[in-house]
Structures are given as C-alpha cells and as structure tokens.
N, C-alpha and C positions, 0 to 999 in steps of 0.2 A: 631368296636362296637360289634363284636361277632355275635351270632346266632339270627338273626331277623326272627321270625317265620312267619311273614305275607307277605314276598316276595316283589318283585318289578316288576312283570309282568304287562301287560296291564290290566288284571283283577284286580290286586292289585291297580293299579292307579285308576281304576273306583271306587273301594271300598273306597279309600281315598276321592274321591269327595263326596260320601254319608256321610262319617264321618265328613267332613268339614261343610257340610250343617247342620248336626245334632248338632254339638257342637259350631257353631259360636256364638249363642246368649250369653251363659255364658262366653265364651272367650272374646267376644267384651266388655262385661260389666266389666270384670276383667281389660283388657287393658285400658279402659276408665278412670280408677282410676288414671292412670299415664299420662293422656293427659295434655298437656300444658308445659311439661318439654322440654327443648331445648336439642335435641338428635342429635349427629353427626352420629354415627354408631350404628345401631341395628342389632343384629345377631339372626336369628332363627335357632334353633338347631334341627336337624332331620326334615328338611323342607319338605320331601316327594316331591310331585308334585307342591308345591309352594303356597298352600292355606294360610298357616299361615303367611309366609312373606308378602303376599299381605294384609292380615288383619292387621298385625303390621304396615305396611306402611300407610294404610288408616286411622287407628285410631290415631297413634302417630306422624305421619309426620316427621320422622327422615330425615336427609339429605341423608343418604344412608342406605339401608337395604340389608343384605346379608343372603341368605339361604344356609345352609350347610347340606349335606346328603351324606352318603357313596355310594348311588346308582347312578351310572352314568346315567342309563336310566331315573330315576326320575328327576335328575337335568336337563337332556336334555329336558324333557317335560316341566319342570318349566321354563327354560330359553327361550323356543320357543316363548312365548307371555308375557315376563316379562314387567311390566310397567316401566316408567322412574324412575330411582333411585333405582330399585330393581335388584339385581344380585344374581347369584347362583354359587356354587362351590362344587365339589366333595371332601368331607373330612369326615373322621371318627371323630365324635364329641367327642369321648372319648380320642382323642389324641390332646394334646396342644403342641405348640401354634396353634391358628386358623390362616388361611391364610388372615389375616387382622390385622389392628392395634387394640389397646385396644377399647373395645366396651362400649358405654354408656348404652346399654341394651342388655341382652341376654334373650331369651324367649324359653321355650320348652313346648309343649303340648302333653300329652299322650306318652311321650318318656321314662320317668324313669321306667315305668312298664317293658320295654324291656331291661333294663340294670341290670346286675348281682350285681353291686355294686353302688347303687345310691349315697351313701355318698362320694365315691371317685370321681364320676363324678361331683358332685356339687363343691367339693373342687378344682378340676382342672378347672372348669369353672370360679370359683372366680378369678383365676389368670389372666383371660382374660378381666377383667373389668377395665375400667378407674376409677380414683378416683371419688367417688360419683355415680358410675354406679349401675345399677339395674340388678338383676337376678330374673326372674319370672318363676314359674313352675305351670302348670295347669294339675292336674293328678287325677286319679280315687281314691276316698275315699271308697265308697261302691256303689253297684248296687243292687237295691231291685226289686224283681219280684217273683210272685208265679206261673206265667205261666210255665207249664212244658217244652215247647219248648224253651222259652227264658232262663229259668233257666238251662235247659240241655245244651244249647250252652255255657253259661257262665262257667258252671262246666268243660266242656271239654277244653275251652280256658284257664282256670286257671291251669288245669293240664298240658297242653301243655307248657305254660310259665314256670311253676314250674320245668318241666323236663329240662329246660335250665337255671335254677337258677334265674328266673325272677318272678315278682309278679304282678298279675293283679290289685289288690286293694292295691296300693303302698302308698296311702295317709297317712294312720296311721303311717307307718314307717317314712315318711318325717316329719310328725308333731313331732315325738319323737326325731329326729336327732338333735344333737347340730348344731349351726350355722356353716357354712363353715368358715375356717380361714379368717379373714379380713372382714367378712360380718356381718351385723346386721339385724335380722329379724324385719320387721315392718308391715308385713301383713301376716296373717295366718288364713284363714276362709274357710268355706265349703259353696259352692254354690250348688243349686239344679237345675236339669234339668229333666223335665217330658215331653218327646216327645210322639207323637203318637206311640203306640206299633207297628203299621204296618211299620213305618219308621225304628224303631230299628230292627225289624225282617228282613227287606230288607237288612240293613247293615250287620246284623249277617250272613244272607244267603250268601252275597257276600264274607264275610270273610271266611266262611266255604268252599266256592268254591276254595279259594286261598290256604288254608293250610290243608284242610281236608285229602287229600291223604297222606301228610306228617305225619299227626297225626295217621293215620292208620299204616303207616310203622314204626312209633316210638312206636306202641303199646299203644297209649294214648286212642284210641277208636276203636271199631270193625267196620268193613265195613257195616254190617247190621244196627248197631246203628247209624252210620253216615248217611246212606241213610234215615233212619226213621226220624232223626233229621232234615235233609234237607227238607223233606216233611212237617214236622210240622211247620218249620219256614216259608215255602212257604204259608201255610194256614194262618198263622198270618199276613204275609206281604200282602196277598191278601184280608184281611178283613174277612176271613172265620170264625173267632171266636174272641171274645173280649178278650183283655189282657191289662196289664198295666205294666209299668216299670219306675223306677226312678233312676237317677244317682245322687250321691253326689260327688262333685268335690272339692278336696283340692287345694286351690289357695294360693300360697305362694310368698312373695317378700322379697328379701334380698337386702340391700344397702351396697356398699363398703364404708368404712370409708374415709373421705376426705383426710386422710394421707396415705391411702392404696396405695402401689406401686405394679402395676401389675407384676406378676411373682415373687414377693418378698416372 
C-alpha cells in the first residue's frame, strides 16, 4: 500500500478509535442503504483496528466479514476481540487477489486519500467482486472550517499527504473518474457531518501526535509551528474557544454486472 503517513503504533490505534466514533453516523447511514441484501462475504479494505468491519457486520449481516490491513499490529488488535463471523488478515489491499473468495461487498472508508492511484485501486478491487457484488467508498469531499487551529492542521495534513502523492480531499477526483471496468455506478452523493469542534480537535491532536515528528523531518512543517499548532488544537479540544467544522463526504457505490467474471 506504500507510504501510510498516519502510522500503526498504540497512539495511532487510539486515534482510530476517535475517528471511528466521529464518522460512524454517516457511514452507518450509507451502509443502511444496502441493508436487506443477502451477502455471503463482505470485505473491509484498510480495516485498521477493526471498527469498520464490525460496523459492516452489524448493519449488513453478511455470513462472513473479513477485514484486511497491511499492519500486523492493527490486525492483531482487531482479531483479539473479533465478534463471531468477523475475521481479519494481514494483506496489502492494493495487491490482488485478496486472501478470500469473490466478495459480495467491498467497503473502504477514508482509505483512498492514502493511495497514490485511486483509479488503479478501484479497478483492481473490482476484480475481487462476485457477480452482482458491490464496491462502496466513503471518502472526504471537502472539509470546511475558518478556525485557525483546525484549518492549520488540515493544511499541514494536506501537504504531508501530497508529499507522498496522496490527496486529503479525494472525493472530487472519485466523482470524476470513469467507472471501474465491469462495474456500474448507482450511488454517488455527498453526505454532511457536523461534529462538535472539540471532538474534531481532539482527533486532530491525536493525529498530530502520531505523525508530527515525521512531518518535521520531511520539511512539511517547522518544529515551532508544530508545537504552536498542537497547543491551539488542545485549546479547541478543551472547549477553550468556540469553533466549527463541517465535513462533506463523497459516498459512492458501484455494482458488478450480473455477467461480470471476477478477475476477467
């Protein structure tokens, strides 16, 4: 999967918990659009510590749910308390085939921002779907805020990702892409998330603690600027000043044609 900027340490695992809590409502609503389908295998791509596979299993009730992630430490954490029917495996999701049979559903959330070639990833994932299978993507379209701490963090994160050939606000690119071979787009909408700014700032602060030193080493941000940004985020997270932030999330679904042959 290449250069993942946000790490897989214990601190990175904790930040994924904050992210999961923040983004569950729009992700759950997106998945609920596809509830009622009979699913054998559902695959969560870039599963991290297991929050999204659990959500997929809870909402869609597939017979089996498999979470894939390149991080052995994340997969071990996820597998330690996996519910029945949910399993995990170490696998680079940009490499196919996946370590399972054709999937009735593949889901990724906030993953394509971290890939240098989203179009190639989507095309490869299409080959892993069963006939009539679904590929779902839940990604950032735009993030709106005028708060200097929140905006400052987002600007630094965007530059860090760009230095790796990746895109923070990848939604517009996904919207413009042609459909992956063998798939038909039948859902492409923008959902809105307006969380308390303090929760967003707490998540940003946790992110900064994970990758801030690397950003300094890469020349993305200066050490003094980083320290000032961390302090400003702490002030917002602690309720020391009012702020506001809104996410727009591009939610897309593609369906494999009934005649589609996986890997063909």
